[in-house]
N, C-alpha and C positions, 0 to 999 in steps of 0.2 A: 562476514558470514554468513552475508547473500548466495556469495557462491558456492559457500557449501550448502546453503539447503538447494540451490537450483542442481548441484552434482548431484544430490539426494535421489533426484527423482529424475534423475537424464535417461536412466533407463530402463528397460520395461523391467527388470529385477527389481531394484530402485524405487519404482513406481508403486508394485506391487507388496512390497514391505510394508510402505507409507500407509496406501490403502485400507492393507490389511491390519493394520493394528487400528488407526480408524473405524476399520469396522469390526473390530472386536469389542472396543466398550459402545461403540451405539447396539449391537446385539444385545452387549448384556442390558443393557438397557430398556429394550423393547423385551426382551425375554423377562426380567422382573415384573413387568405390566401387563405382559398380553395375556395372561391366561386368570388374571383377577380381573381383572377391566369389564364382564362383564354382571360378576357377580356385584362388584363396585356399584356398577349403574342402580341394579337391583335395587339392594341395597339402599340408596341413595335416593331413589324413588320413594321406596317403602317407609321412609325415615324423613320423606318428606310430607307433613301431614296435607297443606296445599297443593301436592302432585297426588299423593296417596287417596284423597277420597276423588279423583276426579276421573269421569268415567272410563275416560278411555284409559289411564292407568291401572283400571277394575285387573288388569293380569299383568304382572310387572315384566314377564318373563316373555310376554310379546310386545313388549313396548321398546324390551331391549333390543328387539331387533329392530324394530323400528327407528332407533337412534343409532343404530350401525350402518341403519340405510340412509341416514339423512347427513351422516359421517362420509359415505363414501359417495355418495353424489358433491360434496363440496371437494373432497376428493378429487374427483376428475374435470373436474371443472379448473382443479388448479393446475392439474394435470397438463389439462389441454393448453392451459394460457403458459405452460410452463419458459417454454423456444421462447416464446417475446420478454419472457424476463432473462435468460438467459444473452440471447442478441443484447439486451439494454444492459446488463450490470455486469453480465459473466457467471460462468459456474462456481467458479470460489467465493465470489461475493453471496451469488445468491444462495450456498452454501452454508456459508458463515451466518449469514442472517436468519436460516430458518435453521439452524441449533440453538442460536440463541433465542428464536421464540420458543424452542421445542421445550425449552429450560424451564421459560418463563412458565408456559403451561403449567410443567408439570409440578412444579412449584406452588402454583394456584390450588391445583387439584389437589394439593397436601394441605392447604390449608383453610381448604372449606368441608364444609356437610351439606351445603343446601344442594338439593337435587338442580332447585332452576341457576345454577352454577355451573354444577359439575357437567349436567349434560351440555354445553357447549361449548365448554373448556375440553370435554372430551373429543368434540368433533374436529375441532381444530388441529386439536394435538394430534388426531388419528389421521388428521391431512396431512401435516408436516411433515409424521412419520414416513409415509409414500413417497412424498417431494425427496426425502433426502435419498430414500432408495435408487430414486431416479438421478439425485443427482451422481452417486457416487457409480452408476454407473456410466455417467458422461468421462467418467476420472478416469475408470476402470480401461472402458473402448478406445479412449484416446491414446492409452498408451500398449494395448496391447494389439497382437498381431495375430491374423485369421488361423495361420498353422499352431498356433499354442494356445488357442479360446479353451479350449474343453483343459485343458492342464491351470492354468490360467482361472478359468472358474470355480475349477474341482477346487485351486488352496483357497480363491478368496471365499467360496461357500464354505469352507473346512474349518478357517479358522473363525468366520460369525458364528460357526455353529460349535466349536471347542465354548465361548462364551457364551451359547444359547442353554450349556447344560444345566449347569448351577442354582442360577436362577430364580427357575422355577420352586425349588424347593426351599430357599432362602424364600423368596416370595409367602409361601407357605407357612411359614414358621411366623413369619412377621405379621403376617394379619392375623393368625389365629392368637398370638401375644399382644400384639402392639396395634393391631387396627390397622386399615388400606392404606392411614395415613404416611406413615411411615417407609412404606411399599416406594411412592408418590414421590416422597423427599429423596430419599436412597437413589432412584434413578435420575434424578435431575443432576445429584453431586456425580455420577459416573459419568457425564458428558463433559461435565469442566476439562480432564484431560484431551479430550475431542477438538474444545476450541483451540487448546494449546497448541497442537499439532498441526492443524487445519492452517494455522496463523502461520507457523513456523513453515512447514515444507508444500504446501500448497500455494501460497499467493502469488507465485509468479509462474499460474499455470496460463498455459497460452488456448485460448478459444478457439474452436471453429465456427462454422457459418453454419448453423444450428437453422435445419428446416422444420417448417409446421406443417401439421397433418389435421384432416377435419373430425372432428369427433366420434365419426366411425367411419370404417373405411369404408370405401364404395365399393360397388360390385365391382368395377374395371381392377380398382388396386387387386383386390381378389383374385380376381381372373389371370394378369401379371405375374403376382408373386402367390401362388396354391400355396408352394411352402411355408412362406410365411405365415401365411393364415393358418394351417394347422399345428403350424409352431406356437402361433395365441392362443390360438385352443384350447391345445394340450395346456398351456399357462393356465387358460380360464377357469378350466378343471379342477384341477387339481388347487388352485386358489377358492372355489368353489369347496373340496374338502377343508380346507383349512378352514375356512369361514363358518361352517359347519359344527365344525370341530372346536375350533374357538370359541364359538359363542354359548353351544350346548352340553358340548362334552362339563366341563365346569360345575353346572349347574345341574347336572342328572347325576353326575358325580356326589357334589358336595349338597343339595338341597332332597332329592331324588334317592339317594342309598345311602348317604347320613357317613360317605368317608368324610374326614378331616382333612382341614386343609396341608395339614403336616404330608398327611399318604398322599394325598393330590401330588403335592408337590413335588413329592421323593417318588410317585409314578410317571411324574412327567420328565426328569430329568433323567430316570433308567430310558423312558421309552422313546426320550429325544438321541441318544447316543449314536444313530444309524447316518443322521447329520453331520455328525466329527468321522465317522468310518468309511463311507462311503464313497463321498464327491470327489476325493483327489484320485482313487484307483477307476473308480467310474467313466473319470475327465481323463484319464488315458486310454482306457479301453476303447472311446468313442471317437479320439484321436489318431489311434495306431490300430485298432483288430476291427469292430464291428459295428461303428458307427452308432446314432441314437436310437433309431429307430425299434429297434428289439429288445431295447432295456426300459424304453418308453410301454412299448406293451406289458411286462412285465409289471413295472413299478404300479400301471393303475391295476392291474388286477390283482395284487397285495392291497393295495386301496379297499378292492371291491370284496375282497372273501370278508377279511379284518372288520370294515364296516357291518358287515352279516352278523358277524357272532358278537357283536357287544350288546345286541340287547339279551341274548342268551348267557350273559356273564352273572355268574352269582356274586355276592356281597360279603363281609366279613372277612379275618384273616386269612381264611382258608382260601379266596380268591382273587387275594392281591398279587402271588406271584402271577393268577390267569392274567389279567390285568394288563399289568407289566410286559405279558409275553405277547397279547393281542396286540396292546398299540404297541409296541417295539418291533412287531411284524407290520403293522400299518404307515409308521413312519420309513421303517426301509422302502417300502412301495414310493413315499412321499419324498422321500432324496432322493430317491432314481430318479424320479421324475421331474423333482425340481433341477437335478444336476440336469441333465438330458435334456431339457424344452431351453433352458439357459443358454447350454451349448448352444444346441442347432439353433436357437435365435439370431445368436449373437455370431455367427461365423456365416452369417447372410446377411451384416450390416456392417457398419462400419461407424467410426466417433463422429460425421456430422450428421449423421440419422435422427436428431432427437428425437424427429415427430412420430418413428416406426418406433421407439424405446420407448415414448410416451404412451403410446397401443400396451408393448407389451408390460409397463407398469401396471395401464390403469384398469389390465385384467383382474389385477388385487380390487378394487373400489368395485365395478362391475359384478363378479362375485360374490361379495357380500352382499350388493344389493339384492340379487337375483337369490340368493341362500332364504337372506332372511325373510324377502318378501315370501317367496315359499314356505316358507316353515312357518307363518303367519297366518297364511292363507290354510295351510293344515290343520292347526290349531284351534280352526273355528270350527272343524267338524268336532263332536262332541266325543266320537268314538273313537277319536284317535291318541292315544296313550305316548308317553313322550319319547318311550326309547324304541317307537316306531321309526321316529326320524332317522336313526342310524340304518332302516332294512334300509327305504329311501336311499340313504347317501351312498348306501352298496347299488341299487339301482342302476344310481346316475353315474354310476365310476363304470360300470360297464357298459355304458351306452358312448361315456368319453373313450371308449376301447378306438372309437370311429376313426377317431381324427390321426395321435399313431397310424394305422395303419395306413392312411391313404399319404403318409410323406414319401417326400422320395431321397431316400439315404445317405447317409455322405462315406458312407464304405461298401 
């Protein structure tokens, strides 16, 4: 039996099949909860009298961003320490322990309504999610060859994106009919097959000599590897876009515009289809035709234009398909940037560079910190309306064009 398991991941193709299956279930879990998290936190604060009456929680929309900042700081620390943990217990054991802890956090979130418990549980759960993406990077990079990076990453992202599509619609209907608790319980059950597959196929994984990296890259690191740095900044601004949309778009759509959760879920499911349609062909293009630079520029332009449009969209049944179209085009840009940023970055490194991979995955929590902090500062200006957040996001995406334009293309 052990020989069969070893054989299953002995080739690049076999390893990709196993890891893509694991990613399928993990992405489904993340997608089920990620778009309701901010509203769940807001309702938990408002539903806990001892919290809602405190002065610092007077504006729950502001404090939700603060909770994401706290979770992101905890995540950065965890990713900084991750290479040391990998050297101590290996990536397989670290991944298995993280998944078990993740399931426990989700079950606890489903079992409590108190904001005092939900806030720390969410902080830990968010950090575990980022750590698990980092663990997947270690597995995938160890098995893939540089000349196939675009295709491998494209297939991996596509499989994860397929499982990302339906959960937002399912979550919207669950919240509307049964509340948040069942969403988090369902998310925990989705991860059970991951534990089984991980133990079955990855327990003989051969670890490499994982390197460390400082919390932030030094000036000399940037000077020696400018293209890695520009690639990291592309990833940062992509994650900034995700952070802004994940934290504030659901609140805007539900609390400010009055869309039902079932409508928001259906809207997001349609809007997320570019993440299924684009990664594989884009990965092939990056490996064989045009490189990543031009596609990164196009992706950021699409994200900028659609962000500028959001404050001007209407509300109601007549505006539904307009919202779907704008979100679809914006996510097409994000899918393009995600595929190309990952392809470009992982062409520059190999499986031993756990420190550099840590930098790459730290872009997400760092972006969430900066996004939430900036939004919180902007909310202090009383002339600032909620929808103006998205115009500012558009300006930030235009500024982000500087970094892909500086890249040395691989084609």
